[in-house]
C-alpha positions as CSV (number, residue, x, y, z in Angstrom):
1,M,-24.5,-17.6,-23.2
2,A,-21.0,-17.6,-24.6
3,R,-18.1,-17.1,-22.2
4,P,-15.9,-14.0,-22.6
5,A,-12.9,-14.5,-24.9
6,W,-10.5,-14.1,-22.0
7,L,-12.2,-17.0,-20.1
8,Q,-11.6,-19.2,-23.2
9,S,-7.9,-18.8,-22.9
10,R,-6.3,-21.9,-21.4
11,P,-3.3,-20.0,-19.9
12,V,-5.8,-17.6,-18.2
13,L,-7.8,-20.6,-16.8
14,A,-4.6,-22.2,-15.6
15,G,-3.7,-18.9,-13.9
16,L,-7.1,-18.7,-12.2
17,V,-6.7,-22.3,-10.9
18,L,-3.3,-21.3,-9.5
19,L,-4.8,-18.3,-7.8
20,A,-7.7,-20.3,-6.4
21,I,-5.2,-22.9,-4.9
22,G,-3.0,-20.1,-3.6
23,A,-5.9,-18.4,-1.9
24,C,-6.6,-21.6,0.0
25,V,-3.1,-22.3,1.2
26,P,-3.1,-20.0,4.2
27,L,-6.1,-22.0,5.5
28,V,-4.1,-25.3,5.7
29,G,-0.5,-24.4,5.2
30,S,2.1,-24.0,8.0
31,G,4.4,-21.0,8.4
32,Y,7.1,-23.0,6.7
33,V,5.0,-23.6,3.6
34,L,3.8,-19.9,3.5
35,G,7.4,-18.8,3.7
36,L,8.5,-21.1,0.8
37,L,5.6,-19.9,-1.4
38,T,6.3,-16.3,-0.6
39,V,9.8,-16.7,-2.1
40,A,8.2,-18.6,-5.0
41,F,5.8,-15.8,-5.8
42,Y,8.5,-13.2,-6.0
43,T,10.5,-15.5,-8.2
44,A,7.3,-15.9,-10.4
45,V,7.3,-12.1,-11.0
46,F,11.0,-12.3,-11.9
47,A,10.2,-15.1,-14.4
48,M,7.2,-13.3,-15.9
49,S,9.2,-10.1,-16.4
50,W,11.9,-12.1,-18.1
51,D,9.4,-13.8,-20.4
52,L,8.1,-10.5,-21.6
53,L,11.5,-9.5,-22.9
54,F,12.6,-12.9,-24.3
55,G,9.3,-14.6,-25.1
56,F,7.8,-11.7,-27.0
57,A,10.6,-9.2,-27.8
58,G,13.0,-12.1,-28.7
59,E,15.9,-10.7,-26.8
60,V,17.8,-13.3,-24.8
61,N,18.5,-11.7,-21.4
62,F,21.1,-13.8,-19.6
63,G,21.3,-11.2,-16.8
64,P,17.8,-10.8,-15.2
65,T,19.5,-10.6,-11.8
66,F,21.2,-7.3,-12.8
67,L,17.8,-5.6,-12.7
68,I,16.7,-7.6,-9.6
69,G,19.9,-6.8,-7.8
70,L,19.6,-3.0,-8.6
71,G,16.2,-2.9,-7.1
72,A,17.0,-5.0,-4.0
73,Y,20.3,-3.3,-3.1
74,T,19.0,0.2,-3.8
75,A,16.0,-0.4,-1.4
76,G,18.2,-2.1,1.1
77,I,21.0,0.5,1.2
78,L,18.5,3.3,1.5
79,D,16.8,1.6,4.4
80,A,20.0,0.6,6.1
81,R,21.6,4.0,5.8
82,L,18.6,6.4,6.3
83,S,16.4,4.4,8.6
84,P,14.3,5.4,10.5
85,G,14.1,8.7,8.6
86,V,12.8,7.2,5.4
87,S,9.7,5.1,4.8
88,L,10.1,1.4,3.8
89,W,7.7,1.9,0.9
90,L,9.6,4.9,-0.4
91,C,12.7,2.6,-0.4
92,V,10.7,0.1,-2.4
93,V,9.7,2.7,-5.0
94,A,13.3,3.9,-5.2
95,G,14.4,0.3,-5.9
96,A,12.0,0.0,-8.8
97,V,13.1,3.4,-10.2
98,A,16.8,2.4,-9.9
99,A,16.1,-0.8,-11.8
100,V,14.3,1.2,-14.6
101,I,17.2,3.7,-14.9
102,G,19.8,0.9,-14.9
103,G,17.7,-1.0,-17.4
104,V,17.6,2.0,-19.8
105,V,21.3,2.6,-19.4
106,L,21.9,-1.1,-20.2
107,A,19.3,-1.4,-23.0
108,L,20.3,1.6,-25.1
109,P,23.7,0.2,-26.1
110,A,22.7,-3.5,-25.8
111,L,19.8,-3.1,-28.3
112,R,22.2,-1.9,-30.9
113,V,23.7,-5.4,-31.2
114,R,22.0,-8.5,-32.4
115,G,22.1,-12.3,-31.7
116,P,24.1,-13.6,-28.8
117,Y,25.8,-10.2,-28.2
118,F,22.7,-8.8,-26.5
119,G,22.8,-11.8,-24.1
120,L,26.5,-11.4,-23.5
121,T,26.0,-7.7,-22.7
122,T,23.4,-8.5,-20.0
123,L,25.7,-11.2,-18.6
124,V,28.6,-8.8,-18.3
125,A,26.3,-6.3,-16.6
126,V,25.6,-8.9,-13.9
127,L,29.3,-9.6,-13.4
128,M,30.0,-5.8,-13.1
129,L,27.3,-5.4,-10.5
130,Q,28.7,-8.3,-8.5
131,N,32.2,-6.7,-8.5
132,M,30.7,-3.3,-7.6
133,I,29.0,-4.9,-4.6
134,V,32.3,-6.4,-3.4
135,V,34.4,-3.2,-4.1
136,F,32.0,-0.9,-2.3
137,A,31.6,-3.3,0.6
138,G,31.4,-0.5,3.1
139,L,28.1,0.6,1.5
140,T,26.7,-2.8,0.2
141,G,27.9,-5.2,2.9
142,G,30.1,-6.9,0.3
143,E,30.3,-10.7,0.3
144,I,28.9,-10.9,3.8
145,G,25.7,-9.3,2.9
146,L,23.6,-6.2,3.8
147,S,21.4,-6.3,6.9
148,V,18.1,-4.4,6.4
149,P,16.7,-3.0,9.7
150,D,13.1,-3.0,8.5
151,V,10.8,-5.8,7.3
152,I,7.4,-5.6,5.8
153,S,5.9,-7.8,8.5
154,V,6.8,-10.5,11.0
155,S,3.7,-12.4,10.2
156,A,4.1,-15.2,7.7
157,T,0.5,-14.9,6.6
158,T,0.8,-11.2,5.9
159,N,4.0,-11.7,3.9
160,Y,2.3,-14.4,2.0
161,W,-0.7,-12.3,1.0
162,I,1.5,-9.4,0.0
163,A,3.6,-11.6,-2.3
164,F,0.5,-13.5,-3.6
165,G,-1.3,-10.3,-4.4
166,F,1.7,-8.7,-6.0
167,M,2.2,-11.7,-8.2
168,A,-1.5,-11.7,-9.2
169,V,-1.5,-8.0,-10.1
170,S,1.9,-8.2,-11.9
171,G,0.7,-11.3,-13.9
172,A,-2.5,-9.6,-14.9
173,I,-0.7,-6.5,-16.1
174,L,2.1,-8.4,-17.9
175,Y,-0.4,-10.8,-19.5
176,G,-2.7,-8.0,-20.6
177,L,0.3,-6.1,-22.1
178,S,1.5,-9.2,-23.9
179,R,-2.0,-9.5,-25.6
180,S,-2.3,-5.8,-26.4
181,P,-1.3,-4.2,-29.7
182,V,2.1,-3.5,-28.1
183,G,2.6,-7.1,-27.3
184,L,1.7,-8.1,-30.9
185,V,4.3,-5.7,-32.2
186,L,6.9,-7.1,-29.8
187,Q,6.1,-10.6,-30.9
188,A,6.5,-9.6,-34.6
189,S,9.7,-7.8,-33.8
190,G,11.1,-10.8,-32.0
191,Q,10.3,-13.2,-34.8
192,D,11.4,-11.0,-37.8
193,P,12.7,-7.6,-36.8
194,V,13.5,-6.7,-40.5
195,Q,10.0,-7.4,-41.7
196,A,8.5,-5.6,-38.7
197,G,10.6,-2.6,-39.4
198,A,9.6,-2.7,-43.1
199,L,5.9,-2.6,-42.0
200,G,6.6,0.7,-40.2
201,F,7.1,-0.4,-36.6
202,N,9.8,1.1,-34.6
203,V,11.4,-2.1,-33.4
204,T,14.0,-0.6,-31.1
205,K,11.4,1.6,-29.4
206,H,9.1,-1.3,-28.7
207,K,12.0,-3.5,-27.4
208,L,13.2,-0.6,-25.2
209,F,9.7,-0.4,-23.8
210,A,9.6,-4.1,-23.0
211,F,13.0,-3.8,-21.3
212,I,11.7,-0.9,-19.2
213,V,8.6,-2.8,-18.1
214,S,10.7,-5.9,-17.3
215,A,13.1,-3.7,-15.3
216,F,10.3,-2.1,-13.4
217,F,8.6,-5.3,-12.2
218,S,12.0,-7.1,-11.6
219,G,13.3,-4.2,-9.5
220,L,10.0,-3.8,-7.6
221,A,9.9,-7.5,-6.8
222,G,13.5,-7.4,-5.8
223,A,12.9,-4.5,-3.4
224,L,9.9,-6.2,-1.9
225,M,11.8,-9.4,-1.4
226,V,14.7,-7.8,0.4
227,F,12.2,-6.4,3.0
228,Y,10.8,-9.9,3.3
229,M,14.1,-11.5,3.8
230,G,15.7,-8.8,5.9
231,T,19.0,-9.1,4.1
232,A,20.6,-8.6,0.7
233,S,23.5,-10.7,-0.6
234,V,25.0,-11.5,-3.9
235,G,24.0,-15.2,-3.6
236,T,20.4,-14.3,-3.0
237,F,19.8,-11.6,-5.6
238,V,22.6,-11.2,-8.1
239,D,24.3,-14.6,-8.5
240,I,24.2,-16.0,-12.1
241,S,22.7,-19.3,-10.8
242,I,19.6,-17.3,-9.6
243,G,19.3,-15.9,-13.1
244,V,19.5,-19.4,-14.6
245,Q,16.8,-20.6,-12.3
246,I,14.5,-17.7,-13.4
247,I,15.2,-18.5,-17.1
248,V,14.5,-22.2,-16.6
249,A,11.3,-21.4,-14.8
250,A,10.0,-19.3,-17.6
251,V,10.9,-21.9,-20.2
252,L,9.4,-24.7,-18.2
253,G,6.1,-22.9,-17.8
254,G,6.0,-22.0,-21.5
255,R,7.6,-19.2,-23.4
256,R,5.2,-16.4,-24.6
257,T,2.6,-17.3,-22.0
258,V,3.6,-15.1,-19.1
259,I,1.4,-17.0,-16.7
260,G,3.3,-20.2,-17.5
261,A,6.5,-18.5,-16.2
262,A,4.7,-18.1,-12.8
263,I,3.7,-21.7,-12.7
264,G,7.2,-22.8,-13.7
265,A,8.7,-20.7,-10.9
266,V,6.4,-22.1,-8.2
267,F,7.1,-25.6,-9.5
268,L,10.9,-25.2,-9.4
269,I,11.0,-23.7,-5.9
270,S,8.6,-26.2,-4.5
271,A,10.3,-29.2,-6.1
272,G,13.7,-28.1,-5.0
273,E,12.5,-27.7,-1.4
274,A,10.6,-31.0,-1.4
275,L,13.7,-32.8,-2.6
276,R,16.1,-31.0,-0.2
277,P,16.6,-34.0,2.1
278,L,18.4,-35.7,-0.8
279,G,21.1,-33.1,-0.6
280,E,23.0,-32.4,-3.8
281,L,21.0,-35.1,-5.6
282,A,18.0,-32.8,-5.3
283,T,19.6,-30.2,-7.6
284,L,20.4,-33.0,-10.1
285,L,16.9,-34.4,-10.1
286,V,15.3,-31.0,-10.6
287,S,17.8,-30.2,-13.4
288,V,17.2,-33.5,-15.2
289,A,13.4,-33.0,-15.0
290,A,13.8,-29.4,-16.4
291,L,16.0,-30.7,-19.2
292,L,13.5,-33.4,-20.1
293,V,10.7,-30.9,-20.4
294,V,12.8,-28.5,-22.5
295,L,13.9,-31.4,-24.8
296,F,10.6,-33.1,-25.3
297,F,8.1,-30.3,-24.6
298,P,9.9,-27.2,-25.9
299,N,6.8,-25.1,-25.5
300,G,6.6,-25.8,-21.8
301,F,3.5,-26.6,-19.7
302,L,1.2,-23.9,-21.0
303,G,2.8,-23.7,-24.4
304,M,1.5,-27.2,-25.1
305,L,-2.0,-26.1,-24.2
306,Q,-1.8,-23.1,-26.5
307,G,-0.4,-25.2,-29.3
308,R,-3.6,-27.2,-29.3
309,G,-5.8,-24.6,-30.9
310,D,-5.6,-21.9,-28.2
311,R,-3.8,-18.8,-29.1
312,G,-5.4,-16.7,-26.4
């Protein structure tokens, strides 16, 4: 009996292996390991969301932390200023909505420009958000950071399962979307927008949709992560270096694979922590490894698998 088509996809199989390993970690891992992977799983959602916009729509977003920061700070501010009168989960939803609204406001003018100008627009948006956080320090906590009174759970295991489940569901939705007719149109638009438009596809509408989906998952992940960490700061959610880490993770795992972005994120976070005793040398080693992969394996880990006869 032939296997279903989705089970013949190497990225899907790799994702299932990742999930199987992740499901076993709480049985043997310490609280430290669970905490590390919890952060890695939220970062994986950031990377998968970014891959949908760049890998398929072809738009280079240099400012993924703009959407993440909107979600995190909106949820954190609401909880800090209205607690205990408002539900934590309502704050999470508000964070996702704020990211979507901010994404639309940013995308409408940004999608009117082409080439590097779109990327520059998103980068400027991050710098503007950073400045706003500092200027309105009375509300946001400024450079010191914002303390959030509520947390999802004090249990490392519970936090792990929430992040793990969220990553799994987000990955399934984003991967399914990327393989749907909408995803195919996005891919065609990213490769040749002129030809895609000539075939009758509304390129701008599809790219705007991709931006909205990316904003939703980025903002939702940012809001959940702020209630895991119990604090929000520029260095944690909005800093440009965080955005670079997300982009590198997606490229390492394999552009246009979605699942590869998650694997790349877990690898980067884990490798950086494993090499932490080396101090500043750890960052250099991880950066060199990432550079080598990008130079010699430009399609990333799962991209190489897909290139060998698997387009699933």
